N, C-alpha and C positions, 0 to 999 in steps of 0.2 A: 836660201833653200828652207823649206819648212816640212814637217812631217806630213804624214798622209791622214792625219785626223780627218774625219771621225771613223777611219777604218781601224777595226780592232785587231789585236794580235790573233793569229791563229790559235785555236783551243788547245792544240797540241802542236809539238815541234814538227816541222816538216822533214821527212826522211827521204833520202834518195838510196841508191844503191850502197854509197859508201859513207855519206855525210848526213849530219843532222844540222839543220837551221833552227835555231832556237834564240830566245831572249838572252840577253847578257846576264851574267851572274857575277858576283863578287870574286869568284875564282878566275875570272876572265881579266881582271885588271892588269896583271903582269904582262899577258900577252897583247893587250891593247897598247900598253907603254911601249913594248917591243916593236910592235907595228907601226905606231906613229913616230918612233924615234929612229927607224931604220932608214939610212941613207939609200938602200937598193930599192926599197918599196917606193920611196919619195923622189926617185930619179926624174920622174916626168911630172911630178906634182909640187914643184917649188922647193923642195929640200924637206929634210926631217924637222922635227920640233925637237928642242933640247930636252934630254932625258930628266935632267932635274926639275925642270918646268912642269913636264907631265907628271913626275912624281907628286909635285905639291898640288896640282890642280885636278887631277883624274878623279873622279867620284869613284865611290866603292863598286859601284855596277855601272860602268861607262856604257854610253850608246844605247839607253833604254828608251825606245819610242817606237811606235808602229812603223814598220818598214825597215828597221835596222836589226838585222840578223847576224849573230855569231855563226860562223861556219865551224863546225865541230867535227873532227875526226877522231875517232876512238877515245872520246872523251876529253879531247884537248882543243882549245881554240887554234885554228889555223888561219883564219881570215874573217872578213867581215863584208856583208852585202848591205848596201843602202838604197833603198828606193825614197826619194824625197820629192817633194813639189818644187819645180824650179821657178821659184816666185821672183829672184833678182838675177837671173841668168843674163849674161852679156850679149846672148843672140836672141833676137825677137821670135825666132822659130822655136825656141825651146820654152819661152816664158809660160808658165801655168801647167806645163806638162809634168808628168812624172819623170824623173832623172834617175837612171840607174848608176851606181858607182860600186866599186869593189876594191878591196884591199887584201892581199894575202902575204903571209910571212914567206920570205924566200925559200925555205927549206919545203914548201908546199908547191912550189912552182914546177911546171913541166909534167904534172901528173893527171891534168884535166879536171882539178877540182874546182877551178873558176867556172869553167863551162857548166858543170854539173850543177853547182851552187846557183850560179845566175839563172839556168834555166828553170829550176825549181822555184826560185824567187819570183820569176816572171809568170810561171804558171799560178802562183799563189795570187799575185797582183791580178791576173786576167779574172780569177774567180771572184775577187772582192771588188774589183772596179772594171768590170767588162766594158769593153769599147772604148777604153782609154789609150791612146799612143804613148810611148816611152821614148826618151831621148837619152842619148849618151855622148859624151864629150871626152876625147882623149888627144893626146899629142900624136901628130902623125909619126914622129920617130919613135913611138911606142909601138913596134911592129907586133908584139904579143897581144896588145890590147885591141889593135886594128883587127888582127885575125879572129879573136874572140868576139868582137862586136859583129863581124860578118857571120860567124857561126851561128849567133844568137838571132839573126834576122834583121840587123840594123842596116839601114843603107844611107849613103852620104846625103846630107842635105846642104852643107857648105863646109868649106875651109876658111879659116879665119887667124889672124895673128893675135895672140895674147900671151902675156907673160914671156915675152921674147922668144916664142916658138910658134910654128904653125900648129893649129888646133883642128880637129876634125869633129864635126857635129853629125851624128847619125840619128836616124828615126826608126823605131820599130812600129809599124803600123798597128792600130788597135786590132785586137782579136774580136771577131764579131761573135757574139754569144750564139750557140746553136739554139734553134727554136724546138 
């Protein structure tokens, strides 16, 4: 995966009804470590990373590149949205397309924050790269992620086996810019 360069960051944070999508800051480091070390968050992602390793290796302001958004609720990070170029994807149908990923802390699950934040990030994406499709991959066992993909307009392209589990690849068709 690679970032979305030459796309620039939004000049202002993206605001939704309840959330702010913004660049990461040094104050987010502890939340990033919590997110990446969480067994619950990584149930369908191959398992968490060791906390001590993250403490050693995590930069002061992690995840700073165009297409990586901190999801902020009331001034605190609750998750991350990632839009990256799928350069080395396992499936040919995804290669070269933008890939949507998201991680949320367990305390933020079940409130619709992921749908709200992903929709806002996709709206931003449609504005800066109009006409580009977006892919999303998740395990079919991750029922919540499958529901979110459908809500966001992704439709199944294929299912495949990887990492000892059935995976689902969805495509969100490009949004045609209005004339």
